C-alpha positions as CSV (number, residue, x, y, z in Angstrom):
1,M,9.7,-43.8,-78.6
2,L,8.5,-41.4,-75.8
3,Q,8.7,-37.7,-75.8
4,S,7.3,-35.8,-72.7
5,P,7.6,-32.4,-70.9
6,A,10.0,-32.0,-68.0
7,V,8.6,-33.0,-64.6
8,G,6.6,-30.0,-63.3
9,G,6.4,-28.5,-66.8
10,T,3.7,-28.4,-69.5
11,G,3.5,-29.5,-73.1
12,T,2.7,-32.6,-75.1
13,F,3.2,-36.3,-74.5
14,S,4.2,-38.2,-77.7
15,W,4.6,-41.9,-78.3
16,G,5.7,-43.2,-81.7
17,A,6.4,-46.5,-83.4
18,L,7.4,-47.4,-87.0
19,T,4.7,-50.2,-87.2
20,L,1.6,-51.1,-85.2
21,P,0.7,-54.6,-86.2
22,A,-2.9,-55.5,-86.9
23,N,-5.1,-56.3,-83.9
24,E,-2.4,-55.2,-81.5
25,I,-3.6,-53.2,-78.4
26,D,-1.1,-51.0,-76.6
27,T,-1.8,-49.2,-73.3
28,F,-0.1,-45.9,-72.3
29,N,-0.2,-44.3,-68.8
30,F,0.9,-40.8,-67.8
31,V,0.4,-38.9,-64.6
32,V,-0.3,-35.1,-64.3
33,R,-0.7,-33.0,-61.2
34,I,-3.7,-30.7,-61.1
35,D,-2.8,-27.2,-60.0
36,S,-3.7,-26.5,-56.4
37,N,-5.4,-23.3,-57.4
38,A,-7.5,-25.0,-60.1
39,P,-11.1,-23.9,-59.6
40,N,-14.0,-26.3,-59.3
41,G,-15.0,-27.5,-62.8
42,N,-13.9,-29.9,-65.5
43,I,-10.5,-30.7,-67.1
44,T,-10.8,-32.1,-70.6
45,N,-7.9,-34.2,-72.0
46,T,-7.8,-35.2,-75.6
47,A,-5.4,-37.9,-77.2
48,R,-5.0,-38.2,-81.0
49,V,-3.5,-41.0,-83.1
50,R,-2.3,-40.6,-86.6
51,S,-0.5,-42.7,-89.1
52,N,0.1,-42.9,-92.8
53,S,-3.5,-43.9,-93.2
54,V,-4.8,-41.4,-90.6
55,P,-3.4,-38.0,-91.5
56,S,-3.1,-35.1,-89.1
57,P,-4.8,-34.0,-86.9
58,G,-5.5,-37.6,-86.3
59,Q,-8.3,-39.6,-84.7
60,P,-9.2,-37.9,-81.3
61,A,-10.2,-39.6,-78.0
62,T,-11.4,-37.3,-75.2
63,F,-11.8,-37.8,-71.4
64,V,-13.3,-35.3,-69.0
65,V,-12.3,-35.2,-65.3
66,A,-14.4,-33.3,-62.8
67,I,-12.3,-31.1,-60.4
68,T,-13.2,-30.6,-56.8
69,N,-11.4,-28.0,-54.7
70,Q,-10.4,-29.5,-51.4
71,A,-8.2,-27.8,-48.7
72,D,-7.5,-29.1,-45.1
73,V,-7.0,-25.8,-43.2
74,A,-5.9,-26.1,-39.6
75,V,-5.3,-23.8,-36.6
76,A,-3.0,-24.2,-33.6
77,F,-1.8,-21.9,-30.9
78,T,0.5,-21.6,-27.9
79,T,-0.1,-19.5,-24.7
80,N,2.4,-17.5,-22.7
81,P,2.6,-17.3,-19.7
82,S,0.8,-20.2,-18.2
83,P,-0.4,-19.8,-15.5
84,V,-1.1,-16.1,-15.9
85,P,-1.2,-13.6,-13.1
86,A,-4.4,-11.6,-12.8
87,G,-3.7,-8.1,-14.1
88,A,-1.0,-9.3,-16.5
89,N,-0.9,-9.7,-20.3
90,I,-1.5,-13.1,-21.9
91,S,-0.1,-13.7,-25.4
92,Y,-1.5,-16.2,-27.9
93,M,0.6,-17.3,-30.9
94,V,-2.0,-18.5,-33.5
95,T,-0.9,-20.4,-36.6
96,V,-3.1,-21.1,-39.6
97,T,-1.9,-23.8,-42.0
98,N,-3.3,-25.1,-45.3
99,N,-2.4,-28.7,-45.5
100,G,-3.8,-28.9,-49.1
101,P,-4.0,-30.5,-51.5
102,S,-5.8,-27.5,-53.0
103,D,-5.5,-23.8,-52.3
104,A,-8.0,-22.6,-49.7
105,N,-10.4,-19.9,-50.8
106,N,-11.9,-17.1,-48.6
107,V,-10.1,-18.2,-45.4
108,T,-11.3,-16.6,-42.2
109,L,-9.6,-16.8,-38.8
110,T,-11.6,-15.7,-35.7
111,D,-10.7,-15.4,-32.1
112,A,-13.1,-13.9,-29.5
113,V,-11.5,-12.0,-26.6
114,P,-12.0,-14.4,-23.6
115,A,-14.0,-13.6,-20.6
116,N,-12.2,-11.7,-17.8
117,T,-9.8,-10.1,-20.4
118,T,-9.6,-7.1,-22.6
119,F,-7.9,-6.7,-26.0
120,V,-4.4,-5.2,-26.1
121,S,-2.9,-5.8,-29.5
122,G,-2.8,-8.0,-32.6
123,T,-0.1,-8.6,-35.1
124,Q,0.6,-10.9,-38.1
125,T,4.2,-12.0,-37.8
126,S,4.6,-14.3,-40.9
127,G,2.9,-15.8,-44.0
128,P,0.8,-14.4,-46.8
129,A,-0.8,-11.1,-45.9
130,F,-4.2,-11.3,-44.3
131,T,-6.6,-8.4,-43.8
132,N,-6.9,-8.0,-40.0
133,T,-9.7,-6.5,-38.0
134,F,-9.1,-6.2,-34.3
135,P,-11.2,-4.9,-31.3
136,P,-10.1,-1.5,-29.9
137,A,-7.4,-1.6,-27.2
138,G,-9.1,-2.1,-23.8
139,G,-12.2,-3.4,-25.4
140,T,-13.8,-6.8,-26.2
141,G,-15.1,-8.5,-29.3
142,T,-13.6,-10.8,-31.9
143,A,-10.3,-10.6,-33.8
144,M,-10.8,-11.5,-37.4
145,S,-8.2,-12.2,-40.2
146,T,-9.2,-13.0,-43.8
147,I,-7.4,-13.8,-47.0
148,A,-8.9,-14.6,-50.5
149,D,-6.5,-17.4,-51.3
150,L,-4.2,-19.3,-48.9
151,P,-1.9,-21.6,-51.1
152,A,-1.6,-25.2,-50.3
153,G,1.3,-25.8,-47.9
154,A,1.3,-22.2,-46.8
155,S,0.9,-21.0,-43.2
156,A,0.5,-17.7,-41.4
157,T,1.2,-16.7,-37.8
158,F,-0.5,-14.1,-35.6
159,V,0.2,-12.9,-32.1
160,L,-2.8,-11.8,-30.1
161,V,-2.3,-10.1,-26.7
162,D,-5.1,-9.7,-24.1
163,L,-5.0,-8.2,-20.6
164,V,-6.3,-10.4,-17.8
165,S,-8.6,-8.5,-15.4
166,P,-6.8,-7.7,-12.1
167,S,-9.9,-8.9,-10.3
168,A,-9.9,-12.3,-12.1
169,P,-10.3,-14.8,-9.2
170,P,-7.3,-17.0,-8.4
171,G,-7.8,-20.5,-9.6
172,S,-10.2,-19.5,-12.4
173,T,-9.3,-20.1,-16.0
174,I,-9.0,-18.0,-19.1
175,T,-10.5,-20.0,-22.0
176,N,-9.7,-19.0,-25.5
177,T,-10.8,-20.6,-28.8
178,A,-9.4,-19.8,-32.3
179,T,-11.3,-21.0,-35.4
180,V,-10.5,-21.1,-39.1
181,A,-12.9,-21.7,-42.0
182,T,-13.0,-21.6,-45.8
183,N,-15.7,-20.7,-48.3
184,P,-16.7,-22.9,-50.0
185,N,-16.2,-25.3,-47.2
186,N,-14.5,-28.3,-48.9
187,D,-12.4,-29.1,-45.9
188,P,-11.9,-32.9,-45.5
189,N,-10.8,-32.6,-41.9
190,L,-13.0,-30.3,-39.7
191,A,-11.4,-31.7,-36.5
192,N,-8.5,-29.3,-36.7
193,N,-10.4,-26.2,-37.6
194,S,-10.5,-24.9,-34.1
195,Q,-8.4,-25.2,-30.9
196,T,-9.2,-24.2,-27.3
197,T,-6.8,-23.5,-24.5
198,S,-7.4,-22.9,-20.9
199,T,-4.9,-21.0,-18.7
200,Q,-5.1,-20.9,-14.9
201,V,-5.2,-17.5,-13.2
202,V,-2.9,-16.9,-10.2
203,Q,-2.9,-13.8,-8.0
204,Q,0.3,-11.8,-7.6
205,A,0.6,-8.5,-5.9
206,D,3.4,-6.3,-4.6
207,L,2.1,-5.0,-1.3
208,S,4.0,-2.4,0.6
209,V,3.4,-0.1,3.7
210,V,5.2,3.0,4.8
211,K,4.8,4.2,8.4
212,T,5.6,7.7,9.7
213,A,5.3,9.3,13.1
214,S,3.9,12.9,13.7
215,A,7.2,13.8,15.5
216,A,10.7,12.5,16.0
217,T,10.4,13.2,19.7
218,V,7.3,12.7,21.9
219,T,6.7,13.9,25.4
220,A,5.7,11.2,27.9
221,G,2.1,11.5,28.8
222,T,1.0,12.9,25.4
223,D,-0.6,11.5,22.3
224,L,1.4,10.4,19.2
225,T,-0.1,10.0,15.7
226,Y,1.1,7.5,13.2
227,T,0.3,7.7,9.4
228,L,0.3,4.4,7.6
229,T,0.2,4.3,3.8
230,A,-0.5,0.9,2.1
231,N,0.0,0.4,-1.6
232,N,-0.7,-2.5,-4.1
233,A,1.6,-2.2,-7.1
234,G,-0.2,-5.2,-8.7
235,P,-0.5,-6.7,-11.1
236,S,-3.4,-8.5,-9.3
237,D,-5.9,-7.4,-6.8
238,A,-4.9,-8.7,-3.4
239,A,-7.6,-10.8,-1.8
240,N,-8.2,-10.8,2.0
241,F,-5.9,-7.8,2.6
242,Q,-4.8,-7.1,6.1
243,L,-2.8,-4.3,7.8
244,S,-1.6,-5.2,11.3
245,D,0.0,-2.9,13.9
246,V,0.9,-4.2,17.4
247,L,0.9,-1.3,19.9
248,P,4.4,-0.8,21.2
249,A,5.4,-0.9,24.9
250,N,4.7,2.3,26.9
251,T,1.7,3.2,24.8
252,T,-2.1,2.6,24.8
253,F,-4.7,2.9,22.1
254,V,-6.6,6.2,21.5
255,S,-8.1,6.1,18.0
256,E,-7.8,5.1,14.4
257,S,-9.2,6.0,11.0
258,H,-9.3,4.1,7.7
259,P,-10.5,4.5,4.1
260,A,-13.9,3.3,2.9
261,G,-14.2,-0.4,2.4
262,F,-11.9,-1.4,5.3
263,T,-12.9,-2.8,8.6
264,A,-11.0,-2.1,11.8
265,V,-10.5,-4.2,14.9
266,T,-8.9,-2.4,17.8
267,P,-8.1,-2.6,21.5
268,A,-10.4,-0.7,23.9
269,V,-9.4,2.9,24.4
270,G,-6.7,3.0,27.0
271,G,-5.9,-0.7,26.3
272,T,-3.1,-2.5,24.5
273,G,-2.9,-5.1,21.7
274,T,-3.1,-5.2,17.9
275,V,-4.9,-2.9,15.5
276,T,-6.1,-4.7,12.4
277,E,-7.4,-3.1,9.2
278,S,-8.8,-5.5,6.7
279,A,-10.6,-5.6,3.3
280,P,-12.0,-8.5,1.2
281,S,-9.9,-7.1,-1.7
282,F,-7.3,-4.4,-2.2
283,A,-7.3,-3.4,-5.9
284,A,-4.2,-3.3,-8.0
285,A,-2.7,0.2,-8.3
286,A,-4.7,1.3,-5.2
287,N,-3.4,2.9,-2.1
288,G,-4.9,3.7,1.3
289,T,-4.0,6.0,4.1
290,F,-4.7,5.0,7.8
291,T,-4.0,6.9,11.0
292,L,-3.3,5.5,14.4
293,V,-3.3,7.6,17.6
294,V,-1.6,6.2,20.7
295,H,-1.1,7.7,24.1
296,V,2.5,7.5,25.4
297,L,2.5,6.6,29.1
298,S,3.5,9.4,31.4
299,S,5.9,6.9,33.0
300,A,7.8,6.3,29.7
301,P,11.5,6.9,30.7
302,D,13.2,10.0,29.5
303,G,15.5,9.2,26.5
304,S,13.9,5.9,25.8
305,T,12.7,5.0,22.3
306,I,9.3,3.7,21.0
307,A,9.5,1.6,17.9
308,N,6.2,0.7,16.2
309,T,6.0,-1.7,13.2
310,A,3.1,-2.1,10.8
311,S,2.9,-5.0,8.3
312,V,0.6,-6.0,5.3
313,T,-0.5,-9.4,4.1
314,S,-3.0,-11.0,1.7
315,D,-3.8,-14.2,-0.1
316,A,-1.9,-13.1,-3.2
317,T,1.7,-14.2,-3.8
318,D,3.8,-11.2,-2.9
319,L,6.4,-10.3,-5.5
320,N,8.5,-8.3,-3.0
321,P,8.1,-9.3,0.6
322,N,10.9,-7.0,1.6
323,N,8.6,-3.9,1.6
324,N,5.7,-5.6,3.6
325,S,6.6,-3.9,6.9
326,S,7.6,-0.5,8.1
327,T,8.9,0.8,11.4
328,A,8.7,4.3,12.9
329,T,10.9,5.1,15.9
330,V,10.6,8.1,18.2
331,T,12.5,9.3,21.2
332,V,10.7,10.0,24.5
333,A,11.3,13.2,26.4
334,A,10.0,13.4,30.0
335,V,8.6,16.9,30.7
336,A,7.0,17.5,34.2
337,D,5.7,20.8,35.6
338,L,6.4,20.5,39.4
339,A,4.8,23.0,41.7
340,V,5.3,23.4,45.5
341,L,3.0,25.2,48.0
342,K,3.9,25.8,51.6
343,A,1.6,26.9,54.4
344,G,2.0,27.7,58.1
345,P,0.8,29.9,61.0
346,A,1.0,33.6,60.5
347,T,2.1,34.1,64.2
348,A,3.9,31.9,66.7
349,T,4.8,32.0,70.4
350,A,8.5,31.9,71.1
351,G,9.5,28.6,72.7
352,T,6.6,26.6,71.0
353,D,6.6,24.3,67.9
354,V,5.5,25.5,64.5
355,T,4.1,23.1,61.9
356,Y,4.6,23.7,58.2
357,T,2.6,21.9,55.5
358,I,4.2,21.5,52.1
359,E,2.2,20.4,49.0
360,L,4.0,19.0,46.0
361,D,2.1,18.8,42.7
362,N,3.1,17.3,39.4
363,N,1.1,19.0,36.7
364,G,2.6,16.7,34.1
365,P,2.4,15.7,31.4
366,S,5.2,13.3,32.3
367,D,6.0,11.6,35.5
368,A,8.8,13.4,37.3
369,Q,11.9,11.3,37.8
370,N,14.3,11.5,40.8
371,V,12.3,14.3,42.6
372,V,14.0,16.1,45.5
373,L,12.1,18.5,47.7
374,T,14.3,20.5,50.2
375,D,13.5,22.8,53.0
376,A,16.1,24.5,55.2
377,T,15.2,25.2,58.9
378,P,14.8,28.9,59.2
379,A,16.9,31.1,61.5
380,G,15.7,31.0,65.1
381,T,14.4,27.5,64.8
382,T,15.6,23.9,65.4
383,F,14.3,20.7,63.8
384,V,11.6,18.7,65.6
385,S,10.0,16.1,63.1
386,A,9.0,15.4,59.5
387,T,6.5,13.2,57.7
388,A,6.2,12.3,54.0
389,P,3.8,10.4,51.7
390,A,4.6,6.8,50.9
391,G,7.4,6.4,48.4
392,F,9.5,9.3,49.7
393,T,12.7,8.9,51.6
394,T,13.3,11.6,54.2
395,T,16.6,13.0,55.4
396,T,16.6,15.4,58.3
397,P,18.9,17.2,60.8
398,P,19.1,15.7,64.3
399,V,16.2,16.7,66.6
400,G,17.1,20.1,68.1
401,G,19.6,20.7,65.3
402,T,19.5,22.8,62.2
403,G,20.0,22.2,58.5
404,T,18.1,21.0,55.5
405,I,15.2,18.6,55.4
406,S,15.2,16.5,52.1
407,F,12.4,14.5,50.6
408,N,13.4,12.1,47.7
409,D,11.1,10.0,45.4
410,P,12.3,8.2,42.3
411,T,9.0,8.9,40.6
412,V,6.2,11.3,41.1
413,P,3.4,10.4,38.7
414,A,1.8,13.1,36.5
415,G,-1.3,14.4,38.3
416,A,-0.1,13.5,41.7
417,A,-0.4,15.9,44.6
């Protein structure tokens, strides 16, 4: 007859029989599970037999089992996002598990902040409570979590967040290693005590440019100043940044200015072409202001418009290409200061010819359009002849007649005389 505790319980095993024949040998087996938190040491088990001839407490038989604590602790983690943009946060979900069979004593999880990153935050999200020590936000160092006893079969999860440097090179990798250990170290499987992950860095930047003109209306023959403001909203630095501006029709280059760290390539003064401002890198959250001065041709037609567009590019993937260019449009006004000077003899003999000289000056700044110079024959005179510079059309009275002499020119350039 067998009496035993319930499975998982404690108590005494008891076997009984009415008679045990002489010279009979009986064998009894029972299985017990050692508590996972049993310390290193010995377990002593004593069996006793009693009968009518062997009264209680009976004849003892003792066996000693040496106990060794053994715990297979393991670490695993996942990374998000992958790949990671320079200047963005990277999150690691780290899980520590005790695969047993024993409880793990003095468990320590360590994770050094990877190169090209700084620490943002650390949180334990599940499992037995660890004591956590984290680097300061924005700093570097090692995140450490400890617990005196991690039961067999238990696990704990942590979320560590680091900020990837905005200047981390595209194509580089962020390498992170998490390690778990116990003390005393009775881990039968050291292969799963650490895990390393490498995440590729990409470059993403929201570049933008805004262009404004110094006036809504510009006089032909004068200078016009543009202000260009470039911005990098990040998150990454923008490698090989370039700001380009093609000079519009009816303008020529005068000058430009740019912030430190940029290099300009321009047309010659008075020439046309493209103005380029470039830098090896344009930092995330940075902005730069550039000025561009152009000369509006004196011949630009009155009422016409000048539209000028600037654009920005880089090697980074642009998160919003819709703001990568900006156009400023101004209206041209032609303004010309015309002056006329007439000379002739102070006295004349009746019955002879008199010659008058008329000088027409355009003092600018614009070319004068559709110019008409008129001169009526004075009383007591009749028309003889008229001459005009090339480009003018002359209308006169008949020879010997009277009336108005008219000189017409579609355009008299600024500065012409």
